[in-house]
DOLUMKOL-713205 format. One record per residue: x, y, z of N, C-alpha, C in turn; residue in three letters. Coordinates in steps of 0.02 Angstrom, whole numbers, padded with zeros to 5 digits, always signed. Example, Ala and Ser with C-alpha at 12.3 -4.5 7.8 and 13.67 -1.06 7.14 Angstrom:
+00660-00284+00390+00615-00225+00390+00660-00165+00390Ala+00642-00112+00354+00684-00053+00357+00645+00002+00394Ser
END
This chain:
-00318+01614-01062-00320+01569-00997-00365+01517-00994Met-00331+01457-00990-00382+01394-00997-00438+01393-00941Arg-00480+01362-00960-00545+01360-00927-00534+01293-00889Thr-00579+01271-00818-00588+01213-00797-00614+01162-00845Pro-00671+01188-00876-00710+01161-00916-00662+01122-00980Asp-00620+01170-01011-00572+01134-01059-00533+01079-01036Glu-00507+01097-00990-00463+01032-00952-00511+00980-00953Glu-00563+00982-00928-00608+00905-00903-00630+00886-00972Leu-00644+00939-01041-00665+00898-01104-00593+00853-01124Asp-00541+00873-01106-00471+00838-01124-00470+00775-01095Thr-00497+00771-01038-00485+00717-00991-00535+00669-01016Ile-00602+00705-01024-00648+00645-01044-00633+00617-01105Arg-00611+00657-01173-00580+00645-01221-00529+00584-01228Gln-00483+00583-01184-00435+00535-01178-00467+00479-01150Ala-00545+00473-01112-00559+00415-01084-00526+00400-01010Gly-00501+00463-00974-00482+00470-00925-00519+00508-00854Leu-00581+00519-00889-00631+00532-00833-00645+00499-00775Trp-00643+00534-00719-00636+00512-00648-00713+00526-00608Arg-00738+00490-00576-00784+00522-00525-00798+00491-00451Glu-00807+00522-00398-00811+00477-00337-00868+00428-00342Leu-00875+00372-00321-00936+00337-00308-00963+00342-00234Arg-01025+00343-00223-01050+00365-00157-01077+00289-00135His-01031+00266-00079-01041+00191-00055-01089+00226+00004Val-01148+00208-00001-01203+00208+00034-01208+00156+00122Gln-01179+00102+00106-01168+00055+00151-01129-00008+00132Ala-01094-00038+00184-01050-00090+00166-01069-00153+00228Val-01076-00197+00203-01068-00266+00232-01033-00313+00202His-00979-00315+00238-00921-00362+00220-00900-00347+00165Gly-00883-00404+00116-00872-00388+00050-00929-00358-00023Pro-01001-00341+00029-01039-00312-00015-01045-00227-00005Arg-01060-00198-00044-01064-00125-00034-01118-00092-00076Val-01164-00046-00059-01213-00020-00083-01201+00032-00120Thr-01204+00041-00186-01206+00112-00224-01276+00129-00266Leu-01293+00182-00249-01355+00210-00292-01416+00163-00269Asp-01420+00136-00216-01470+00079-00189-01466+00018-00222Gly-01408+00000-00249-01401-00069-00278-01333-00086-00237Arg-01346-00162-00220-01290-00207-00188-01245-00225-00228Glu-01177-00228-00233-01121-00238-00277-01078-00285-00224Phe-01059-00349-00261-00986-00384-00224-00926-00348-00245Leu-00897-00325-00186-00830-00279-00191-00773-00329-00221Asn-00740-00303-00285-00681-00343-00286-00632-00286-00295Phe-00639-00224-00268-00603-00166-00275-00559-00143-00214Ser-00581-00168-00158-00549-00156-00090-00493-00188-00070Ser-00463-00148-00046-00380-00169-00012-00392-00193+00046Asn-00457-00195+00086-00461-00231+00143-00459-00319+00136Asp-00377-00339+00132-00373-00398+00126-00395-00451+00157Tyr-00393-00433+00214-00412-00490+00272-00489-00467+00301Leu-00522-00429+00277-00594-00409+00281-00572-00386+00362Gly-00557-00341+00393-00529-00324+00449-00558-00268+00472Leu-00588-00227+00409-00625-00154+00417-00672-00150+00462Ala-00727-00196+00468-00781-00219+00509-00771-00269+00563Gln-00711-00277+00569-00707-00338+00624-00709-00315+00699His-00761-00340+00730-00782-00307+00808-00710-00291+00837Pro-00668-00321+00844-00607-00301+00889-00572-00246+00881Ala-00566-00219+00798-00564-00155+00780-00609-00104+00808Leu-00669-00120+00787-00710-00062+00809-00721-00061+00896Ala-00717-00110+00926-00719-00107+01018-00653-00070+01027Glu-00593-00081+01006-00536-00034+01023-00539+00034+00998Ala-00584+00040+00941-00587+00131+00919-00650+00149+00981Ala-00690+00108+00985-00737+00142+01040-00712+00160+01101Arg-00668+00114+01132-00643+00131+01200-00600+00186+01195Leu-00550+00207+01126-00518+00256+01114-00564+00311+01115Ala-00617+00317+01079-00658+00379+01088-00678+00388+01151Ile-00698+00334+01199-00731+00367+01267-00669+00395+01299Asp-00599+00357+01296-00557+00397+01326-00511+00460+01310Lys-00524+00491+01243-00483+00514+01220-00527+00578+01167Phe-00593+00544+01163-00629+00591+01107-00613+00579+01037Gly-00640+00621+00996-00653+00600+00922-00589+00629+00891Thr-00552+00676+00930-00497+00705+00889-00434+00700+00940Gly-00374+00723+00900-00311+00721+00931-00291+00795+00962Ser-00328+00841+00917-00331+00919+00949-00266+00955+00922Thr-00211+00917+00909-00158+00962+00878-00103+00913+00860Ala-00029+00935+00828+00003+00900+00811+00018+00857+00869Ser+00080+00790+00839+00103+00751+00901+00152+00810+00936Arg+00186+00846+00910+00247+00886+00954+00212+00938+00984Leu+00146+00953+00995+00119+01006+01022+00082+00982+01087Ile+00025+00943+01065+00002+00904+01130-00055+00848+01114Cys-00031+00838+01050-00077+00762+01033-00052+00704+01014Gly+00009+00692+01064+00043+00629+01067+00006+00589+01101Ser-00041+00549+01087-00089+00533+01133-00063+00452+01147Leu-00078+00415+01219-00063+00351+01205-00076+00303+01164Ala-00126+00307+01127-00156+00251+01065-00085+00272+01021Pro-00069+00328+01016-00006+00337+00960+00042+00295+00978His+00066+00292+01048+00121+00267+01075+00109+00200+01081His+00061+00169+01086+00048+00108+01083+00057+00064+01028Asp+00029+00124+00969+00031+00085+00906+00116+00076+00868Leu+00154+00128+00893+00223+00126+00884+00277+00076+00907Glu+00250+00068+00988+00278+00006+01017+00247-00053+00990Asp+00191-00069+00968+00173-00124+00934+00209-00145+00866Cys+00205-00104+00812+00242-00085+00760+00318-00104+00769Ile+00347-00081+00815+00418-00083+00823+00440-00156+00854Ala+00392-00186+00904+00396-00238+00926+00395-00312+00872Ser+00336-00292+00826+00335-00343+00775+00390-00339+00712Leu+00400-00271+00708+00466-00264+00650+00532-00297+00676Lys+00532-00310+00739+00598-00306+00792+00646-00239+00759His+00620-00179+00758+00650-00120+00765+00657-00081+00826Thr+00701-00034+00833+00709-00010+00900+00655+00035+00907Glu+00631+00073+00871+00572+00119+00859+00525+00126+00800Ala+00466+00154+00807+00440+00158+00741+00394+00221+00744Ala+00373+00265+00696+00338+00330+00684+00264+00306+00647Leu+00221+00333+00685+00138+00319+00652+00121+00393+00632Ala+00101+00394+00552+00086+00462+00524+00018+00443+00502Phe-00023+00510+00472-00086+00516+00452-00111+00455+00405Ala-00084+00460+00353-00092+00428+00291-00022+00388+00266Thr-00028+00350+00231+00022+00318+00189+00058+00356+00151Gly+00022+00410+00119+00059+00465+00080+00092+00499+00099Tyr+00079+00519+00183+00106+00558+00234+00182+00526+00245Ala+00173+00471+00253+00233+00431+00274+00289+00437+00206Thr+00264+00426+00149+00320+00414+00086+00358+00476+00088Ala+00307+00536+00096+00333+00598+00079+00377+00620+00132Val+00342+00615+00182+00392+00649+00266+00447+00603+00256Gly+00449+00547+00259+00527+00501+00256+00568+00511+00218Thr+00566+00526+00133+00582+00529+00094+00630+00612+00104Leu+00580+00645+00106+00610+00724+00121+00658+00747+00174Thr+00620+00695+00230+00679+00710+00290+00746+00666+00292Ala+00738+00613+00261+00804+00585+00264+00850+00595+00190Leu+00818+00619+00158+00870+00632+00080+00862+00698+00071Ala+00917+00740+00044+00935+00804+00019+00974+00819-00050Gly+01002+00862-00055+01027+00876-00140+01100+00845-00136Lys+01118+00816-00059+01188+00783-00087+01179+00708-00083Asn+01110+00677-00082+01103+00620-00066+01076+00596-00139Asp+01076+00522-00143+01054+00482-00205+01000+00439-00194Ile+00940+00445-00219+00893+00402-00219+00871+00354-00275Leu+00861+00290-00269+00873+00252-00335+00795+00204-00319Ile+00751+00226-00370+00682+00193-00360+00670+00162-00419Leu+00630+00083-00387+00595+00043-00439+00552+00095-00490Asp+00544+00069-00552+00506+00133-00592+00437+00112-00573Lys+00412+00062-00540+00352+00043-00540+00333+00071-00465Leu+00374+00104-00426+00349+00139-00363+00297+00168-00360Cys+00259+00168-00306+00195+00220-00288+00204+00292-00291His+00158+00312-00315+00154+00377-00330+00190+00423-00273Ala+00163+00402-00209+00186+00442-00156+00258+00434-00141Ser+00287+00371-00152+00360+00384-00158+00392+00414-00204Leu+00377+00423-00271+00397+00469-00335+00396+00539-00294Val+00326+00559-00289+00330+00627-00256+00386+00639-00199Asp+00380+00599-00160+00429+00608-00092+00503+00615-00109Gly+00522+00589-00165+00574+00589-00188+00607+00651-00236Ala+00544+00660-00266+00558+00734-00301+00551+00779-00273Arg+00517+00797-00205+00513+00835-00161+00585+00848-00132Leu+00622+00791-00113+00670+00785-00069+00731+00835-00102Ser+00734+00841-00159+00779+00874-00181+00847+00820-00211Gly+00838+00765-00185+00909+00720-00203+00903+00725-00267Ala+00961+00688-00278+00960+00661-00350+00931+00585-00370Thr+00890+00586-00418+00859+00529-00420+00876+00493-00475Ile+00877+00415-00459+00894+00365-00522+00844+00333-00533Arg+00814+00274-00580+00766+00240-00581+00794+00181-00614Val+00772+00126-00600+00791+00060-00633+00724+00018-00644Phe+00727+00002-00716+00681-00025-00742+00636-00097-00685Pro+00558-00094-00699+00551-00128-00632+00590-00207-00625His+00595-00216-00557+00637-00267-00546+00695-00288-00572Asn+00722-00249-00603+00792-00262-00649+00859-00257-00614Asn+00874-00316-00580+00930-00314-00540+00995-00287-00573Leu+01008-00310-00624+01060-00279-00663+01078-00215-00670His+01016-00181-00694+01023-00104-00687+01029-00073-00619Arg+01003-00104-00566+00995-00080-00522+01076-00090-00482Leu+01114-00141-00499+01175-00150-00483+01219-00098-00522Glu+01201-00093-00596+01251-00015-00631+01234+00042-00583Gln+01173+00054-00561+01150+00114-00530+01194+00121-00460Leu+01208+00066-00438+01231+00079-00366+01307+00075-00375Leu+01333+00056-00423+01394+00077-00455+01420+00127-00455Gln+01374+00165-00507+01393+00244-00520+01365+00273-00447Gly+01316+00272-00413+01303+00299-00363+01353+00298-00308Ala+01396+00252-00286+01439+00242-00239+01491+00261-00269Thr+01518+00281-00327+01577+00307-00358+01577+00392-00335Ala+01513+00414-00338+01517+00476-00357+01488+00519-00309Lys+01455+00476-00235+01430+00520-00181+01482+00545-00147Ile+01453+00599-00111+01509+00632-00063+01508+00602+00007Ala+01563+00602+00031+01584+00561+00096+01518+00559+00145Pro+01491+00615+00147+01428+00621+00203+01352+00619+00169Thr+01373+00586+00106+01311+00572+00078+01268+00510+00076Gly+01187+00503+00075+01166+00450+00087+01124+00431+00023Arg+01133+00362+00008+01113+00331-00024+01062+00277-00016Ile+00994+00277-00034+00942+00244-00022+00909+00211-00087Ile+00906+00134-00066+00884+00095-00130+00788+00106-00095Val+00740+00114-00159+00678+00128-00135+00631+00074-00171Val+00594+00018-00143+00564-00005-00184+00492-00044-00147Thr+00446-00062-00169+00390-00099-00129+00393-00168-00121Glu+00369-00199-00095+00357-00285-00073+00306-00312-00113Ser+00258-00294-00135+00197-00314-00161+00182-00245-00209Val+00190-00249-00283+00187-00198-00317+00099-00182-00343Phe+00079-00117-00317-00001-00104-00322-00035-00116-00361Ser-00018-00122-00427-00049-00121-00487-00040-00187-00534Met+00020-00209-00512+00027-00276-00536+00027-00337-00504Asp+00040-00327-00436+00017-00373-00383+00077-00428-00377Gly+00140-00409-00426+00190-00449-00408+00242-00435-00368Asp+00294-00467-00356+00330-00463-00286+00411-00434-00302Leu+00433-00396-00266+00509-00376-00277+00556-00443-00260Ala+00611-00439-00288+00653-00482-00288+00705-00463-00220Pro+00672-00475-00159+00696-00444-00117+00766-00475-00080Leu+00765-00534-00084+00831-00553-00063+00887-00539-00109Ala+00886-00526-00163+00942-00508-00202+00946-00428-00195Glu+00887-00400-00198+00907-00318-00175+00939-00309-00110Ile+00916-00350-00059+00959-00333-00003+01030-00352+00004Ile+01050-00408-00038+01130-00444-00066+01162-00375-00092Ala+01121-00340-00152+01153-00290-00170+01160-00220-00132Leu+01111-00198-00089+01128-00162-00044+01176-00156+00010Lys+01174-00214+00033+01231-00234+00082+01303-00233+00059Glu+01309-00265-00006+01372-00253-00066+01399-00186-00041His+01366-00156-00075+01372-00080-00093+01368-00045-00025Phe+01347-00050+00026+01334-00021+00091+01291+00040+00085Gly+01237+00026+00062+01183+00076+00050+01110+00069+00085Val+01077+00102+00114+01002+00092+00148+00958+00066+00097Leu+00896+00025+00112+00849+00008+00087+00780+00025+00125Leu+00738+00056+00084+00670+00081+00101+00634+00029+00065Leu+00585-00019+00114+00545-00064+00080+00476-00038+00106Leu+00432-00035+00066+00369-00015+00072+00331-00074+00065Asp+00302-00113+00125+00261-00162+00127+00191-00153+00137Glu+00165-00099+00084+00093-00086+00102+00035-00144+00081Ala+00046-00155+00020+00005-00226-00001+00033-00277+00020His+00089-00298+00054+00094-00365+00083+00084-00379+00164Ala+00077-00315+00186+00045-00313+00268-00015-00348+00276Leu-00015-00408+00316-00090-00443+00318-00074-00506+00284Gly-00058-00505+00233-00053-00558+00176+00009-00610+00175Val+00060-00575+00168+00129-00617+00164+00155-00626+00242Leu+00192-00685+00249+00232-00695+00293+00195-00738+00350Gly+00231-00775+00404+00204-00824+00437+00170-00782+00497Pro+00176-00713+00508+00154-00683+00548+00094-00624+00520Arg+00103-00626+00444+00079-00566+00422+00101-00521+00407Gly+00174-00494+00429+00208-00447+00441+00232-00420+00366Leu+00219-00462+00301+00259-00444+00237+00297-00490+00202Gly+00328-00455+00143+00374-00503+00114+00444-00495+00139Leu+00458-00466+00186+00525-00468+00222+00506-00527+00284Ala+00449-00526+00314+00430-00580+00359+00433-00636+00328Asp+00396-00639+00272+00398-00708+00240+00456-00744+00219His+00509-00696+00185+00581-00724+00186+00628-00725+00227Leu+00611-00708+00283+00659-00697+00353+00701-00647+00339Gly+00682-00594+00310+00745-00544+00295+00726-00480+00338Leu+00678-00481+00389+00664-00417+00417+00722-00370+00440Gln+00774-00399+00490+00821-00382+00519+00858-00365+00474Asn+00853-00371+00393+00914-00339+00356+00896-00281+00310Arg+00817-00263+00320+00791-00192+00299+00811-00144+00333Val+00814-00092+00309+00833-00031+00352+00781+00021+00375Asp+00739+00025+00322+00682+00064+00342+00618+00037+00318Leu+00570+00012+00361+00522-00030+00357+00449+00025+00337His+00435+00033+00303+00363+00081+00288+00310+00041+00257Met+00246+00056+00282+00194+00018+00276+00115+00072+00292Gly+00076+00032+00263+00005+00070+00275-00026+00023+00314Thr-00085+00062+00367-00131+00019+00393-00208+00034+00388Leu-00207+00060+00315-00275+00062+00297-00296+00010+00222Gly-00264-00041+00227-00260-00096+00176-00272-00154+00215Lys-00221-00196+00225-00247-00267+00265-00251-00250+00326Gly-00221-00206+00352-00245-00188+00431-00313-00161+00453Ala-00346-00141+00397-00426-00121+00411-00428-00038+00443Gly-00381-00014+00458-00387+00049+00480-00365+00101+00444Ser-00326+00147+00460-00295+00204+00425-00219+00237+00459Ser-00191+00252+00401-00121+00288+00428-00065+00256+00399Gly-00011+00267+00420+00066+00242+00391+00107+00251+00440Gly+00169+00210+00428+00214+00186+00490+00293+00194+00448Tyr+00325+00207+00480+00398+00189+00476+00443+00161+00520Leu+00472+00097+00522+00511+00073+00569+00560+00064+00543Ala+00623+00078+00602+00698+00093+00595+00733+00080+00660Ala+00794+00098+00655+00825+00113+00716+00805+00180+00739Cys+00822+00191+00805+00813+00238+00844+00820+00317+00809Arg+00898+00319+00794+00912+00387+00774+00884+00396+00699Pro+00844+00358+00667+00794+00382+00615+00739+00388+00625Phe+00716+00372+00676+00652+00387+00681+00657+00461+00717Ile+00693+00482+00769+00713+00544+00792+00720+00574+00747Asp+00751+00565+00688+00765+00617+00627+00706+00630+00603Leu+00651+00592+00581+00584+00586+00569+00557+00645+00608Leu+00550+00622+00661+00510+00666+00723+00536+00753+00703Ile+00594+00758+00683+00630+00829+00694+00616+00841+00616Asn+00622+00813+00566+00620+00843+00504+00570+00834+00445Lys+00523+00778+00488+00476+00760+00430+00412+00803+00433Ala+00407+00850+00382+00360+00903+00382+00291+00878+00396Arg+00276+00815+00336+00198+00809+00350+00189+00763+00413Ser+00249+00741+00456+00224+00726+00525+00216+00792+00573Phe+00267+00839+00569+00281+00891+00615+00212+00937+00602Ile+00186+00954+00541+00143+00999+00531+00078+00975+00515Tyr+00068+00921+00539-00006+00894+00534-00048+00883+00608Ser-00108+00893+00617-00141+00866+00667-00131+00782+00680Thr-00118+00760+00737-00096+00681+00748-00164+00655+00724Ala-00158+00589+00699-00215+00560+00696-00255+00555+00749Pro-00329+00528+00733-00379+00517+00777-00359+00469+00833Val-00362+00464+00886-00359+00416+00937-00389+00355+00906Pro-00447+00352+00897-00483+00292+00862-00450+00250+00821Ala-00399+00290+00757-00377+00268+00715-00325+00220+00731Gln-00282+00264+00778-00229+00220+00800-00244+00162+00836Ala-00289+00174+00889-00323+00096+00943-00344+00042+00889Ala-00371+00059+00836-00387+00008+00789-00336-00026+00748Ala-00279-00001+00729-00234-00023+00705-00189-00058+00733Ala-00193-00038+00804-00148-00082+00857-00190-00151+00848Thr-00255-00144+00872-00304-00207+00876-00294-00255+00805Ala-00279-00218+00745-00279-00256+00695-00202-00296+00682Ala-00148-00256+00698-00100-00281+00699-00082-00350+00745Leu-00116-00356+00802-00105-00384+00851-00158-00458+00827Gln-00209-00444+00795-00250-00499+00772-00220-00535+00705Leu-00168-00471+00661-00147-00509+00617-00095-00547+00620Ile-00053-00548+00682+00004-00586+00688-00021-00646+00747Ser-00097-00642+00760-00117-00700+00798-00130-00766+00748Ser-00154-00823+00778-00177-00869+00759-00233-00850+00708Asp-00276-00809+00734-00354-00792+00697-00316-00755+00627Gln-00263-00717+00648-00255-00688+00569-00200-00739+00515Gly-00183-00795+00551-00160-00846+00505-00206-00882+00479His-00262-00897+00501-00322-00929+00490-00361-00888+00419Thr-00365-00811+00435-00387-00787+00377-00331-00774+00315Leu-00281-00788+00326-00234-00777+00267-00250-00853+00233Arg-00248-00894+00259-00277-00956+00243-00324-00970+00191Glu-00377-00937+00209-00435-00926+00186-00426-00874+00125Arg-00390-00815+00125-00365-00782+00080-00335-00826+00025Leu-00293-00861+00036-00245-00900+00000-00301-00954-00048Arg-00349-00978-00014-00385-01021-00047-00433-00992-00088Thr-00458-00928-00083-00485-00893-00136-00451-00870-00200Asn-00387-00855-00183-00338-00845-00230-00338-00919-00283Leu-00317-00967-00244-00312-01027-00272-00370-01039-00337Ala-00421-01037-00290-00491-01050-00327-00509-01006-00373Asp-00486-00942-00386-00506-00890-00440-00452-00918-00493Leu-00384-00935-00481-00344-00943-00539-00374-01022-00564Ala-00386-01063-00530-00405-01131-00552-00471-01114-00608Thr-00516-01084-00585-00578-01064-00625-00561-01016-00681Leu-00515-00977-00676-00488-00931-00757-00427-00978-00772Leu-00427-01030-00774-00364-01064-00790-00298-01029-00795Gly-00279-00999-00737-00218-00956-00751-00166-00977-00683Ser-00122-00950-00680-00071-00957-00628-00100-00939-00550Ala-00076-00951-00499-00100-00927-00432-00064-00856-00427Lys-00089-00809-00404-00073-00729-00393-00028-00739-00340Pro+00030-00709-00347+00072-00687-00308+00051-00650-00229Ala+00002-00622-00231-00013-00591-00199-00124-00570-00181Ser-00138-00528-00164-00200-00532-00153-00226-00477-00214Ala-00187-00454-00264-00196-00416-00321-00186-00449-00377Ile-00260-00451-00411-00246-00482-00495-00257-00438-00534Val-00226-00425-00591-00229-00376-00642-00255-00409-00700Pro-00301-00387-00727-00316-00416-00791-00310-00349-00852Ile-00273-00371-00900-00260-00325-00944-00298-00316-00997Pro-00300-00255-01014-00372-00231-01052-00339-00174-01116Cys-00278-00153-01107-00232-00097-01157-00258-00058-01160Gly-00333-00031-01191-00351+00038-01224-00403+00049-01139Thr-00403+00123-01140-00446+00138-01071-00508+00127-01091Asn-00539+00121-01171-00602+00116-01188-00608+00046-01163Glu-00570-00012-01182-00584-00078-01157-00587-00078-01084Ser-00555-00049-01055-00544-00055-00981-00629-00030-00946Ala-00633+00015-00973-00703+00046-00945-00751+00003-00967Leu-00757-00021-01042-00816-00066-01052-00809-00129-01005Gln-00756-00170-00988-00746-00200-00957-00770-00205-00887Ala-00762-00139-00850-00780-00125-00808-00871-00109-00782Ala-00886-00095-00847-00948-00076-00840-00995-00135-00849Glu-00976-00188-00891-01000-00252-00894-00996-00286-00838Thr-00954-00288-00792-00956-00322-00741-01000-00289-00687Leu-00992-00216-00679-01038-00181-00648-01119-00197-00669Arg-01139-00195-00732-01201-00226-00724-01225-00292-00697Gln-01167-00340-00713-01169-00407-00677-01155-00403-00582Ala-01176-00330-00569-01169-00333-00493-01095-00334-00475Gly-01042-00335-00507-00982-00344-00484-00940-00278-00471Leu-00912-00241-00430-00869-00184-00421-00801-00204-00437Leu-00767-00193-00503-00704-00202-00501-00685-00135-00542Val-00622-00088-00517-00619-00032-00545-00569-00042-00611Pro-00574+00002-00667-00541+00014-00731-00479+00054-00705Ala-00418+00024-00712-00349+00088-00691-00328+00100-00763Ile-00320+00154-00762-00283+00188-00805-00228+00254-00811Arg-00196+00268-00862-00144+00324-00849-00178+00386-00802Phe-00144+00410-00767-00079+00397-00755-00039+00354-00703Pro-00088+00320-00668-00083+00257-00634-00039+00201-00649Thr-00057+00188-00713-00024+00144-00746+00016+00179-00825Val+00044+00152-00842+00076+00180-00914+00008+00172-00971Pro+00030+00221-01011-00016+00222-01065-00015+00154-01116Arg-00076+00141-01132-00071+00089-01159-00076+00025-01114Gly-00074+00030-01052-00077-00029-01013-00133-00030-00963Gln-00194+00003-00987-00255-00006-00943-00269-00072-00923Ala-00300-00075-00872-00318-00140-00842-00367-00147-00809Arg-00403-00197-00778-00450-00197-00732-00396-00221-00670Leu-00404-00201-00607-00371-00219-00560-00400-00246-00515Arg-00438-00318-00496-00475-00341-00450-00425-00364-00381Leu-00457-00369-00325-00414-00387-00283-00469-00441-00230Thr-00435-00492-00201-00493-00537-00157-00483-00520-00082Leu-00535-00552-00054-00527-00544+00030-00535-00613+00057Ser-00498-00617+00117-00534-00675+00162-00604-00671+00179Ala-00649-00606+00170-00713-00612+00192-00766-00639+00124Ala-00739-00651+00056-00767-00673+00022-00778-00755+00019His-00838-00765-00002-00860-00828+00008-00837-00878-00060Glu-00831-00935-00064-00819-00976-00124-00867-00947-00186Pro-00925-00952-00169-00987-00925-00221-00963-00866-00245Gln-00946-00814-00214-00916-00732-00229-00875-00754-00276Asp-00815-00783-00264-00768-00821-00311-00793-00836-00372Val-00836-00873-00365-00856-00914-00419-00888-00882-00477Ala-00932-00829-00444-00975-00773-00469-00932-00737-00529Thr-00869-00714-00488-00823-00665-00520-00784-00707-00572Leu-00773-00765-00555-00740-00805-00618-00783-00813-00679Ala-00848-00810-00663-00892-00828-00719-00898-00780-00766Ala-00901-00714-00721-00907-00655-00773-00847-00620-00806Ala-00785-00643-00764-00724-00628-00801-00711-00669-00875Leu-00745-00734-00866-00736-00787-00927-00797-00751-00981Asn-00821-00736-00961-00890-00711-01016-00869-00637-01049Ser-00804-00620-01016-00795-00551-01040-00767-00564-01115Leu-00774-00514-01169-00741-00527-01247-00676-00535-01223Pro-00632-00584-01252-00549-00605-01268-00514-00542-01271Arg-00550-00481-01306-00504-00426-01321-00479-00389-01269Ser-00522-00412-01195-00522-00377-01123-00460-00430-01105Thr
END
């Protein structure tokens, strides 16, 4: 029998060792680790809302009224007013009949796909879909087909094959992200929607890294393109651009009722704490307001400034990958930046394919122009091999 130490040695030798960072304090885009302050370019808090006074006040009021825990699953006695307020807010913003909130984005993906797909159904995923979507697809028992990243021709071929063989009661769901978490690029959403409508199938769109960042109201890529009413299943997370925690699925009422009755990660989990739901509602209201628009403009300015200083194209999202290739190169680059007081993570397999290790840096509306300049100077000083 192999020992844990043997497995850990293998992980270390492959350059894949990971460990938890102990963050002792957070002050906007600055964090304290081991008693030292770093500029944080690893957070998904794209608008800087995680410490916003409006979210903190909403959380405090929810604690005062409902306490610190929900005490039970939603179907027992844990379905509290803040959960319903959050779902009403999401459905209103997404222009859907209903929405359902989950404790995490991972629980949303796994719960949704296992509830809506089974052995007689077909799921068609973009190759770079998040691990939570992949896990949900595998656990569903459905037939899984994967198309190369953003390859519309292959997607069309898979749809032709799927619709030709699916049983009359079968369900076909195309699954993709709007902003891909490791590359920061966008899905060709208009073309994907045209294909799914042509073949009469469903589309699940994960807006996790687009919420707060894209669209006139910050609701994501579908909002940006004016296509919200043509997406069947709107998925997203509330722990990134919304500065809180949790996930959601917005859709027509029957699909939401189906999740309530079949999504195991929803049914068998204690409900999210009321403060989490209340903070998320406050965040969504802020994101879709004039203040949210101002924060997005500030984020766009930071992204444009970084691109200018690096001599590169302006990123499509708040995620900026810096290719390194080998694990060793990525780890060395991250350590060099750390020595300069910058927190930028090295991303390696299995999060990205082997040989495609990278730095994954993220910008926020909370970063000041000097912060961006400091980052750019440090990146420009890295060896060209990274």
